[in-house]
C-alpha positions as CSV (number, residue, x, y, z in Angstrom):
1,X,0.0,0.0,0.0
2,X,2.8,2.4,0.9
3,X,4.1,2.2,-2.7
4,X,1.1,4.4,-3.7
5,X,2.2,7.4,-1.7
6,X,5.2,9.2,-0.2
7,X,5.6,9.1,3.6
8,X,4.5,12.5,4.9
9,X,7.3,13.6,7.1
10,X,6.4,17.3,6.9
11,X,6.0,19.1,10.3
12,X,2.5,19.4,11.6
13,X,2.9,23.2,11.4
14,X,5.6,25.6,10.3
15,X,5.2,29.3,11.3
16,X,5.7,31.9,8.6
17,X,8.7,34.1,8.8
18,X,8.2,37.8,9.2
19,X,8.9,39.7,6.0
20,X,12.4,41.4,6.0
21,X,12.5,45.1,6.8
22,X,12.7,47.6,4.0
23,X,16.4,48.3,4.7
24,X,17.6,44.8,3.9
25,X,20.2,44.2,1.3
26,X,19.4,43.3,-2.3
27,X,20.7,39.8,-1.6
28,X,18.3,39.3,1.3
29,X,15.4,40.7,-0.8
30,X,16.1,38.1,-3.5
31,X,16.1,35.2,-1.0
32,X,12.6,33.9,-1.9
33,X,13.7,33.4,-5.5
34,X,16.7,31.4,-4.3
35,X,14.4,29.3,-2.2
36,X,12.1,28.6,-5.1
37,X,15.0,27.3,-7.1
38,X,15.4,24.4,-4.7
39,X,18.3,25.1,-2.3
40,X,19.0,22.8,0.7
41,X,15.9,22.5,2.9
42,X,13.9,24.3,0.3
43,X,10.6,22.7,1.2
44,X,10.7,23.9,4.8
45,X,11.8,27.3,3.6
46,X,8.9,27.5,1.3
47,X,6.5,26.5,4.1
48,X,7.9,29.3,6.3
49,X,7.6,32.1,3.6
50,X,5.1,34.8,4.3
51,X,1.9,33.9,2.4
52,X,2.0,37.1,0.3
53,X,5.4,36.0,-1.1
54,X,4.4,32.4,-1.4
55,X,1.2,33.4,-3.3
56,X,3.4,35.1,-5.9
57,X,5.4,31.9,-6.1
58,X,2.3,29.9,-6.8
59,X,1.2,32.4,-9.4
60,X,4.5,32.2,-11.3
61,X,4.4,28.4,-11.2
62,X,0.8,28.3,-12.3
63,X,1.4,30.6,-15.3
64,X,4.5,28.7,-16.3
65,X,2.5,25.4,-16.2
66,X,-0.4,26.9,-18.0
67,X,1.8,27.9,-20.9
68,X,3.4,24.4,-21.0
69,X,-0.1,22.9,-21.1
70,X,-1.2,25.2,-23.9
71,X,1.9,24.5,-26.0
72,X,1.6,20.7,-25.6
73,X,-2.2,20.3,-26.0
74,X,-2.9,23.1,-28.5
75,X,0.1,24.5,-30.3
76,X,2.1,21.4,-31.0
77,X,-1.0,19.5,-32.1
78,X,-1.7,22.3,-34.6
79,X,-5.1,22.8,-33.0
80,X,-6.3,19.3,-33.9
81,X,-8.7,17.9,-31.2
82,X,-8.4,14.2,-30.6
83,X,-9.9,14.3,-27.1
84,X,-12.4,17.1,-26.5
85,X,-13.2,16.2,-22.9
86,X,-12.5,18.2,-19.7
87,X,-11.1,15.1,-18.0
88,X,-8.2,14.3,-20.3
89,X,-8.6,16.5,-23.4
90,X,-8.5,20.0,-24.8
91,X,-11.6,21.3,-22.9
92,X,-9.5,20.8,-19.7
93,X,-6.9,23.2,-21.2
94,X,-9.7,25.7,-21.9
95,X,-10.9,25.3,-18.3
96,X,-7.4,26.1,-17.0
97,X,-7.3,29.2,-19.2
98,X,-10.7,30.3,-17.9
99,X,-9.4,30.0,-14.4
100,X,-6.3,31.9,-15.3
101,X,-8.5,34.7,-16.7
102,X,-10.6,34.8,-13.5
103,X,-7.4,35.2,-11.4
104,X,-5.3,37.5,-13.6
105,X,-8.0,39.2,-15.8
106,X,-5.7,38.5,-18.8
107,X,-8.0,38.9,-21.8
108,X,-5.7,36.8,-24.0
109,X,-6.5,33.8,-21.8
110,X,-10.2,34.3,-22.3
111,X,-9.9,34.6,-26.1
112,X,-7.7,31.5,-26.4
113,X,-10.1,29.7,-24.1
114,X,-13.0,30.5,-26.4
115,X,-11.0,29.4,-29.4
116,X,-10.3,26.0,-27.9
117,X,-13.9,25.6,-26.8
118,X,-15.0,26.2,-30.4
119,X,-12.7,23.5,-31.6
120,X,-14.0,21.1,-28.9
121,X,-17.6,22.0,-30.1
122,X,-16.7,21.0,-33.6
123,X,-15.0,17.8,-32.5
124,X,-17.8,16.8,-30.2
125,X,-20.4,17.6,-32.8
126,X,-18.9,15.1,-35.2
127,X,-17.8,12.4,-32.7
128,X,-19.6,9.0,-32.8
129,X,-19.9,8.4,-29.1
130,X,-20.5,11.7,-27.3
131,X,-21.2,11.7,-23.6
132,X,-23.6,14.0,-21.9
133,X,-21.7,15.1,-18.8
134,X,-19.7,18.2,-17.9
135,X,-16.4,16.3,-17.3
136,X,-16.6,13.7,-20.1
137,X,-19.3,14.9,-22.5
138,X,-20.8,17.5,-24.7
139,X,-22.5,19.3,-21.8
140,X,-19.1,20.5,-20.6
141,X,-18.3,22.0,-24.0
142,X,-21.7,23.8,-24.3
143,X,-21.8,25.0,-20.7
144,X,-18.2,26.3,-20.6
145,X,-18.7,27.8,-24.0
146,X,-21.8,29.7,-22.9
147,X,-20.1,31.0,-19.7
148,X,-17.0,32.2,-21.7
149,X,-19.2,33.8,-24.3
150,X,-20.9,35.8,-21.5
151,X,-17.6,37.0,-20.2
152,X,-16.7,38.0,-23.8
153,X,-19.9,39.9,-24.2
154,X,-20.8,37.8,-27.3
155,X,-24.6,37.4,-27.0
156,X,-24.8,35.5,-30.3
157,X,-22.3,32.9,-29.2
158,X,-23.9,32.6,-25.8
159,X,-27.3,31.9,-27.4
160,X,-25.7,29.3,-29.7
161,X,-24.2,27.3,-26.9
162,X,-27.3,27.5,-24.8
163,X,-29.4,26.1,-27.7
164,X,-26.8,23.4,-28.2
165,X,-27.0,22.5,-24.5
166,X,-30.8,22.2,-24.6
167,X,-30.5,19.8,-27.5
168,X,-28.6,17.2,-25.4
169,X,-30.7,14.2,-24.9
170,X,-30.6,11.9,-21.9
171,X,-31.3,8.2,-22.8
172,X,-33.1,5.8,-20.5
173,X,-30.0,3.5,-20.3
174,X,-27.8,6.4,-19.0
175,X,-26.1,5.6,-15.6
176,X,-26.6,8.0,-12.7
177,X,-23.0,8.7,-11.8
178,X,-20.9,11.8,-12.2
179,X,-18.3,11.1,-15.0
180,X,-20.7,9.6,-17.6
181,X,-24.2,9.8,-16.2
182,X,-27.1,11.9,-15.1
183,X,-25.3,13.5,-12.1
184,X,-22.6,14.8,-14.5
185,X,-25.3,16.4,-16.7
186,X,-27.0,18.0,-13.7
187,X,-23.7,19.4,-12.6
188,X,-23.5,21.2,-16.0
189,X,-27.0,22.6,-15.4
190,X,-25.9,24.0,-12.0
191,X,-22.8,25.4,-13.5
192,X,-24.9,27.3,-16.1
193,X,-27.3,28.5,-13.5
194,X,-24.5,29.8,-11.3
195,X,-22.6,31.6,-14.0
196,X,-25.3,32.7,-16.5
197,X,-28.2,33.2,-14.1
198,X,-30.8,31.3,-12.1
199,X,-33.3,29.6,-14.3
200,X,-31.0,29.3,-17.3
201,X,-31.8,25.7,-17.0
202,X,-35.3,25.6,-15.6
203,X,-35.9,23.8,-12.3
204,X,-38.8,21.9,-13.9
205,X,-36.2,20.3,-16.2
206,X,-33.6,19.5,-13.6
207,X,-36.3,18.2,-11.2
208,X,-37.3,15.5,-13.7
209,X,-33.7,14.3,-13.9
210,X,-33.4,14.4,-10.1
211,X,-36.6,12.3,-9.8
212,X,-35.1,9.7,-12.1
213,X,-31.9,9.5,-10.0
214,X,-33.8,9.2,-6.8
215,X,-36.2,6.6,-8.2
216,X,-33.2,4.5,-9.4
217,X,-31.4,5.0,-6.1
218,X,-34.4,3.9,-4.0
219,X,-34.9,0.8,-6.1
220,X,-31.4,-0.5,-5.2
221,X,-31.3,1.0,-1.8
222,X,-34.4,-0.9,-0.8
223,X,-32.3,-4.1,-0.9
224,X,-29.9,-2.8,1.8
225,X,-29.4,-0.4,4.7
226,X,-28.7,2.6,2.6
227,X,-31.7,4.7,1.5
228,X,-30.1,5.2,-2.0
229,X,-27.7,2.9,-3.9
230,X,-26.5,2.9,-7.5
231,X,-24.6,0.7,-9.9
232,X,-22.1,1.4,-12.6
233,X,-21.2,-1.7,-14.7
234,X,-22.6,-3.9,-12.0
235,X,-20.5,-2.4,-9.2
236,X,-22.1,-0.4,-6.3
237,X,-19.4,2.3,-6.0
238,X,-19.1,4.7,-3.1
239,X,-16.7,7.4,-4.6
240,X,-17.1,10.6,-6.5
241,X,-16.4,9.5,-10.0
242,X,-18.9,6.6,-10.3
243,X,-20.7,6.3,-7.0
244,X,-22.6,7.5,-4.0
245,X,-20.4,10.5,-3.0
246,X,-20.5,12.1,-6.4
247,X,-24.2,11.6,-6.9
248,X,-25.1,12.9,-3.4
249,X,-22.8,15.9,-4.0
250,X,-24.6,17.0,-7.1
251,X,-28.0,16.4,-5.6
252,X,-27.2,18.8,-2.8
253,X,-26.7,21.6,-5.3
254,X,-30.3,21.2,-6.4
255,X,-33.7,21.8,-5.0
256,X,-34.9,18.6,-3.2
257,X,-38.1,17.6,-1.7
258,X,-38.1,16.9,2.1
259,X,-38.1,13.1,1.7
260,X,-35.3,13.4,-0.9
261,X,-33.2,15.5,1.4
262,X,-33.6,12.8,4.1
263,X,-32.6,10.1,1.7
264,X,-29.4,12.0,0.8
265,X,-28.6,12.5,4.5
266,X,-29.3,8.9,5.3
267,X,-27.1,7.6,2.5
268,X,-24.2,9.8,3.7
269,X,-24.7,8.6,7.3
270,X,-24.7,5.0,6.0
271,X,-21.3,5.6,4.5
272,X,-20.0,7.1,7.7
273,X,-21.2,4.1,9.7
274,X,-19.5,1.7,7.3
275,X,-16.1,3.4,6.8
276,X,-12.9,1.7,7.6
277,X,-11.4,2.0,11.1
278,X,-8.7,4.2,9.6
279,X,-11.3,6.8,8.5
280,X,-10.9,5.9,4.8
281,X,-13.8,4.6,2.7
282,X,-14.4,1.5,0.5
283,X,-14.3,1.7,-3.2
284,X,-17.6,-0.2,-3.4
285,X,-20.1,-2.3,-1.5
286,X,-18.1,-5.4,-2.6
287,X,-14.8,-4.0,-1.5
288,X,-15.2,-3.4,2.2
289,X,-12.0,-5.2,3.3
290,X,-9.6,-3.3,1.1
291,X,-8.4,0.0,2.6
292,X,-6.1,1.1,-0.2
293,X,-7.2,4.0,-2.4
294,X,-7.0,7.6,-1.1
295,X,-8.1,9.5,-4.3
296,X,-10.7,12.0,-5.3
297,X,-12.3,9.4,-7.5
298,X,-12.3,6.6,-4.9
299,X,-11.7,7.0,-1.1
300,X,-11.4,9.6,1.6
301,X,-10.5,12.8,-0.4
302,X,-13.6,12.9,-2.7
303,X,-15.9,11.7,0.0
304,X,-14.6,14.3,2.4
305,X,-15.5,17.0,-0.1
306,X,-19.1,15.6,-0.2
307,X,-19.3,15.6,3.6
308,X,-18.1,19.3,3.6
309,X,-20.9,20.1,1.2
310,X,-23.3,18.2,3.5
311,X,-22.2,20.1,6.5
312,X,-22.9,23.4,4.6
313,X,-26.3,22.2,3.3
314,X,-27.7,20.4,6.4
315,X,-25.8,22.1,9.2
316,X,-25.1,18.7,10.7
317,X,-21.9,18.5,12.8
318,X,-21.6,14.8,12.1
319,X,-20.7,15.5,8.5
320,X,-18.1,18.0,9.5
321,X,-16.5,15.6,11.9
322,X,-16.5,12.9,9.2
323,X,-14.8,15.3,6.8
324,X,-12.1,16.2,9.3
325,X,-11.5,12.5,10.1
326,X,-11.2,11.8,6.4
327,X,-8.8,14.7,6.1
328,X,-6.5,13.0,8.6
329,X,-6.3,10.0,6.2
330,X,-5.4,12.4,3.3
331,X,-2.7,14.1,5.4
332,X,-1.1,10.8,6.3
333,X,-1.6,8.8,3.1
334,X,-2.4,11.5,0.5
335,X,1.0,12.4,-0.9
336,X,0.3,10.2,-3.9
337,X,2.9,9.3,-6.5
338,X,0.9,11.2,-9.1
339,X,0.3,14.9,-9.7
340,X,-3.3,15.1,-11.0
341,X,-6.6,16.0,-9.4
342,X,-8.4,12.8,-10.0
343,X,-5.9,10.5,-8.3
344,X,-3.0,12.7,-7.4
345,X,-1.6,15.2,-4.8
346,X,-3.3,18.2,-6.6
347,X,-6.8,16.8,-6.1
348,X,-6.1,15.7,-2.5
349,X,-5.0,19.2,-1.6
350,X,-8.6,20.4,-2.1
351,X,-9.8,18.6,1.0
352,X,-7.8,21.0,3.1
353,X,-8.8,24.0,1.1
354,X,-12.4,23.2,1.4
355,X,-12.1,22.6,5.2
356,X,-10.3,25.9,5.5
357,X,-13.1,27.7,3.5
358,X,-15.7,26.2,5.8
359,X,-14.0,26.5,9.2
360,X,-11.4,29.2,8.8
361,X,-9.0,27.0,10.7
362,X,-5.4,27.9,9.8
363,X,-4.4,24.3,10.3
364,X,-6.1,23.3,7.1
365,X,-4.6,26.2,5.1
366,X,-1.2,25.0,6.3
367,X,-1.9,21.5,5.1
368,X,-3.0,22.7,1.7
369,X,0.1,24.8,1.6
370,X,2.3,21.9,2.6
371,X,0.9,19.6,-0.2
372,X,1.2,22.4,-2.8
373,X,4.7,23.3,-1.7
374,X,5.7,19.6,-2.0
375,X,4.6,19.7,-5.6
376,X,6.4,23.0,-6.4
377,X,9.6,21.7,-4.7
378,X,9.7,18.1,-5.9
379,X,7.2,17.1,-8.5
380,X,9.3,17.9,-11.6
381,X,12.4,16.1,-10.2
382,X,10.4,13.1,-9.0
383,X,8.7,12.7,-12.4
384,X,12.0,13.0,-14.3
385,X,13.5,10.4,-12.0
386,X,10.6,8.0,-12.4
387,X,9.6,8.2,-8.8
388,X,6.3,9.9,-9.6
389,X,3.8,9.3,-12.4
390,X,3.1,12.3,-14.6
391,X,-0.3,10.9,-15.7
392,X,-1.6,8.8,-18.6
393,X,-2.5,12.2,-20.2
394,X,0.4,14.2,-18.7
395,X,-0.8,17.7,-19.6
396,X,-4.5,17.2,-18.9
397,X,-6.7,18.7,-16.2
398,X,-7.6,15.6,-14.3
399,X,-4.6,13.4,-14.8
400,X,-1.6,15.7,-15.4
401,X,0.0,19.0,-14.8
402,X,-3.1,20.9,-16.0
403,X,-4.6,20.0,-12.6
404,X,-1.5,21.2,-10.8
405,X,-1.7,24.5,-12.6
406,X,-5.3,24.9,-11.6
407,X,-4.4,24.1,-8.0
408,X,-1.6,26.7,-7.9
409,X,-4.1,29.3,-9.3
410,X,-6.4,28.5,-6.5
411,X,-3.6,28.7,-3.9
412,X,-3.2,32.4,-4.8
413,X,-6.5,33.2,-2.9
414,X,-7.2,29.9,-1.0
415,X,-10.4,31.1,0.7
416,X,-12.1,31.0,-2.7
417,X,-10.7,27.7,-3.9
418,X,-13.1,25.1,-5.5
419,X,-12.3,21.7,-6.8
420,X,-12.6,22.1,-10.6
421,X,-15.8,20.7,-12.1
422,X,-17.0,19.4,-8.7
423,X,-17.4,22.2,-6.2
424,X,-19.5,25.1,-7.5
């Protein structure tokens, strides 16, 4: 199991140094740059930097990574789209550019983002097997395209993408999970309603999809102790990508009837009652003796984000405690030997960022800073030495350094951080 992650030997807390006085020498003033280049003890020195200086370091790293991602996924490919998805393809690059625009207000990022989305629109329009979700389907292309068009002030383009979005059809055999199913489509609806305006996708439409999910969940849940249960390819998954946590998370962003709210709460409490003694969570109902994965997609990190959402929505302290317990698992076993947000250090860092946003506890900001500084200090070297996996799609948002770029952009103002394409 330990071969999946690096032992976390970082201190529980490192106090920030006070910034040097104005009268310091030029050499002293340049010290943070020397630290960033990786001198001896560089990780501890990064952790002790004043946050204002460290924030600038995150910004420089993020913009450098963003440029690399654009070159590798857009310029070198001569703007040919083989994978249009947000997860592993060009739409993920567009999402990073949109985030960069939100942080820096650089209009060039927004323009290039729009250009890439247009190419993804063309590619997805002509693809044989097109999904319907935000992360792995056409809904992501249309939803992001509409939001970017709004920021550009292009009403004609906005109308085009909204029309295209409304033409997406949900088939009866569609699963209910996040990556490929109904929950993933509903997340796109919530994204549009947040960024374009309430009612962009009418509640009457989303309610019908919610009803279908609840109906399916109750049918399987009736056979066990959980009010709701779902299957994906015959497996009753618990995690965010394909299972309970991801579906519950999306449902909590929508208007639910009182009995539906109780079913969501009951399902989450079922998961808490049946977690591992370590505080981690099974991959599926059939995998309750294998305490291994600590990922956003399977295990404590993604489920913790769902509990944080539940604590916000329901005001139930049991969910907050469960999230904090899961965060301990992430701190101890979450320095994964991958960089991405789906199953890597970048994604695991968002557990601490979300807890910091909810509680204001500086402990969680420090832990987010620690994981992020580990990446800045060591990821490039560890990947080059073969000690760390760069991802099957090494420049993508969910598997590669695109996710690391997104994290570093969020670390500039950590109180506003949101896990991309999961936390609204």
